[in-house]
C-alpha positions in Angstrom: 0.2 0.0 0.4 3.1 2.7 1.0 4.5 1.6 -2.2 1.2 2.3 -4.2 0.4 5.5 -2.5 4.0 6.7 -3.2 3.8 5.8 -6.8 0.3 7.9 -7.4 2.0 10.8 -4.9 4.9 10.8 -7.7 2.5 11.0 -10.6 0.8 13.5 -9.1 -2.6 11.4 -8.4 -3.6 13.4 -5.6 -4.2 16.8 -5.9 -6.3 19.7 -4.3 -9.6 20.0 -4.9 -11.2 22.7 -2.2 -9.2 24.5 0.1 -11.4 25.7 3.4 -10.5 27.9 6.4 -12.8 28.5 9.1 -12.7 32.0 10.4 -14.8 31.2 13.9 -14.4 27.6 15.6 -17.4 25.5 14.6 -19.1 28.0 12.1 -19.3 27.6 8.4 -16.4 28.4 7.0 -15.1 30.4 3.9 -13.7 28.1 0.3 -10.4 29.6 -0.8 -8.9 30.6 -4.0 -5.8 29.9 -2.5 -4.4 30.2 1.4 -1.2 31.2 2.9 0.0 28.0 5.3 2.0 29.0 8.4 3.0 27.7 11.8 -0.7 27.6 13.1 -2.1 26.6 10.2 -4.6 28.1 7.3 -3.7 31.6 8.0 -7.4 33.0 9.6 -8.3 29.3 10.5 -9.8 29.1 13.9 -8.4 32.0 15.3 -11.9 32.9 16.6 -14.2 31.4 19.2 -17.5 32.3 21.1 -16.8 32.0 24.7 -19.7 31.9 27.6 -19.2 34.7 29.5 -20.5 32.9 32.8 -18.0 29.9 32.4 -15.0 31.4 30.6 -15.4 27.9 28.7 -15.2 28.0 24.5 -18.1 26.9 22.6 -18.2 24.0 19.8 -21.1 22.7 17.9 -20.4 19.2 19.8 -22.7 21.1 23.0 -24.1 23.9 21.0 -25.2 22.9 17.8 -26.6 26.2 16.3 -22.8 27.1 15.9 -23.5 25.1 12.8 -25.9 27.3 11.1 -24.0 30.4 11.2 -20.9 31.9 9.0 -17.4 33.0 10.0 -15.6 34.8 7.7 -13.1 37.5 7.7 -12.8 41.3 7.0 -10.5 43.1 4.7 -9.4 44.5 7.8 -8.2 41.7 9.5 -11.3 41.2 11.4 -13.9 38.9 11.8 -17.7 38.7 11.4 -20.2 36.4 11.8 -23.2 35.8 9.1 -26.4 34.7 11.4 -29.1 32.1 9.8 -31.5 35.1 9.2 -28.7 36.7 7.2 -28.1 39.5 9.7 -24.3 40.3 9.5 -22.4 41.1 12.8 -19.5 40.7 15.8 -21.2 42.5 18.0 -21.6 40.5 21.1 -24.8 41.7 22.7 -26.4 40.4 19.0 -24.4 37.0 19.1 -25.6 36.4 22.7 -29.0 37.2 22.2 -29.0 34.5 19.0 -27.4 31.9 21.0 -29.9 32.7 24.2 -26.8 32.6 26.7 -24.3 35.6 27.3 -21.0 35.3 24.8 -17.9 36.4 23.8 -16.3 36.7 20.4 -12.7 35.9 21.2 -9.5 36.1 19.0 -6.7 33.3 20.1 -4.3 36.1 19.8 -5.5 37.4 23.1 -5.7 34.5 24.7 -3.7 33.5 27.8 -2.7 29.9 28.1 -4.4 27.0 26.2 -8.6 27.8 26.2 -10.8 25.3 27.5 -14.1 24.1 25.5 -17.0 22.3 26.4 -16.8 19.0 24.6 -19.3 15.8 24.8 -17.1 13.1 22.6 -20.4 11.1 22.0 -24.0 10.2 22.4 -23.7 8.3 25.7 -21.3 11.5 27.2 -24.1 13.9 26.0 -26.6 12.0 28.0 -24.4 12.1 31.4 -22.9 15.6 31.0 -20.2 16.9 29.4 -16.1 17.5 30.2 -14.2 20.5 29.7 -10.4 20.2 27.8 -8.0 22.2 26.3 -7.2 23.6 22.9 -4.2 24.7 21.4 -2.7 28.1 22.0 -2.0 30.5 18.9 -5.3 29.3 17.2 -8.0 27.3 18.3 -7.2 23.7 16.8 -8.5 20.4 18.4 -5.3 19.3 18.7 -1.8 21.3 19.2 0.5 18.5 17.3 -1.4 19.3 14.1 -3.1 22.7 12.3 -4.1 21.5 8.8 -6.4 18.8 8.1 -6.7 16.8 4.3 -9.3 14.2 3.0 -10.1 13.3 -0.1 -12.8 12.1 -1.9 -12.1 8.5 -2.0 -12.0 8.0 1.7 -15.4 10.1 2.2 -17.2 8.2 -0.2 -21.0 9.3 -0.1 -20.5 10.9 2.8 -21.3 15.1 2.4 -17.5 16.6 3.2 -19.2 19.2 5.4 -19.5 16.9 8.1 -15.9 16.8 8.6 -14.8 20.3 8.0 -11.2 19.5 5.9 -9.0 22.5 5.4 -7.9 20.6 2.2 -10.0 18.2 0.0 -7.7 15.7 -2.2 -8.9 13.9 -5.0 -8.1 10.3 -4.9 -7.6 8.2 -1.7 -5.4 6.6 0.9 -4.1 9.9 2.2 -3.6 8.2 5.8 -1.1 5.6 4.8 1.1 9.1 4.8 1.1 9.3 8.7 4.6 10.1 9.8 5.9 11.2 6.0 6.4 14.8 4.6 5.2 16.1 2.3 4.8 19.2 -0.4 1.9 20.9 -1.1 1.7 24.1 -3.2 4.9 25.8 -1.8 4.7 24.8 1.7 6.0 21.6 3.3 3.5 19.4 6.0 4.3 16.7 8.1 1.8 14.4 8.5 1.0 13.2 12.4 -2.2 10.8 12.4 -5.1 10.1 11.7 -7.8 12.2 13.3 -10.1 10.9 15.5 -14.2 12.0 15.3 -16.7 13.2 17.5 -20.2 13.6 17.2 -19.9 16.8 15.7 -19.9 15.0 12.4 -23.8 13.5 12.8 -25.0 17.3 13.5 -27.4 18.8 10.7 -26.4 22.0 9.0 -27.4 24.1 6.5 -27.9 23.4 2.5 -30.0 20.2 3.7 -27.2 18.1 5.5 -29.6 16.1 8.0 -28.6 15.0 11.6 -27.1 10.9 10.8 -25.8 9.2 14.0 -25.1 5.9 11.6 -22.1 8.5 10.3 -20.2 8.2 13.9 -21.3 4.8 14.0 -19.7 3.8 10.6 -16.5 5.6 11.6 -15.9 3.5 14.6 -17.3 0.1 13.3 -14.9 0.4 9.9 -12.4 2.8 11.0 -11.6 2.7 14.2 -13.3 6.6 14.7 -10.8 8.0 12.9 -11.1 10.2 9.2 -9.1 12.4 7.5 -5.2 13.3 8.7 -3.9 16.3 10.7 -0.2 17.6 9.5 2.0 20.4 10.9 3.6 23.0 8.7 7.5 22.8 8.8 7.8 25.4 5.7 5.7 28.4 5.1 3.7 28.6 1.7 0.6 28.9 -0.3 -2.0 26.0 -1.2 -4.7 26.6 -3.9 -6.6 24.4 -5.9 -5.1 22.0 -8.0 -1.7 21.6 -6.7 -0.5 18.2 -6.3 0.5 16.5 -2.7 3.5 15.2 -3.6 6.6 13.3 -1.0 8.7 15.3 0.3 
């Protein structure tokens, strides 16, 4: 399998189809014509999150699924704004609090002191029993401090909608998990592939555009793939990636 994948990469058979960033954690994101990759991943990706003012804990769609029905987008001045389900555009904490029905604050990772705390039930059983807190990465609100870019292929997701899995880079082909432990070129950037990504209840959530709640997604991932889907990578050398770029061994 490793030799076949390497041959496929050498032949340029895995290419970038889409590039995405998600400026506000757990909100819908932006499809990009190109993206700059640096130590924290794609510039602007997960650089903001909504925090509960009463507890100081960050919100995710694991426990606050309404987040998936709003969209985060970067402004030209480097700030961020949220497009609410009714089409209203805001960065105002009072408006966001009224929408979610709880006092929240839109917070930038650059202003975060130390690892942030997030609320994160991992599966249906934990949702029923309660929830626990976990610490996210510093510098940007990624789930894992060891990798900052997620890559997923069309062959791996099969007929599932790729929006359930929120990859930064969608590739054609299949077999990306065999790259674990290797370095790859993606556009002008160089990445080190760290590990396959464990999945949680978030992949079952309904989303805009007709994506219905589907608990079978997570059950299938646990039954067939040990709960893993996509790969997480760190950025070894900064660069730019765009659709059409090949994924090649370094």
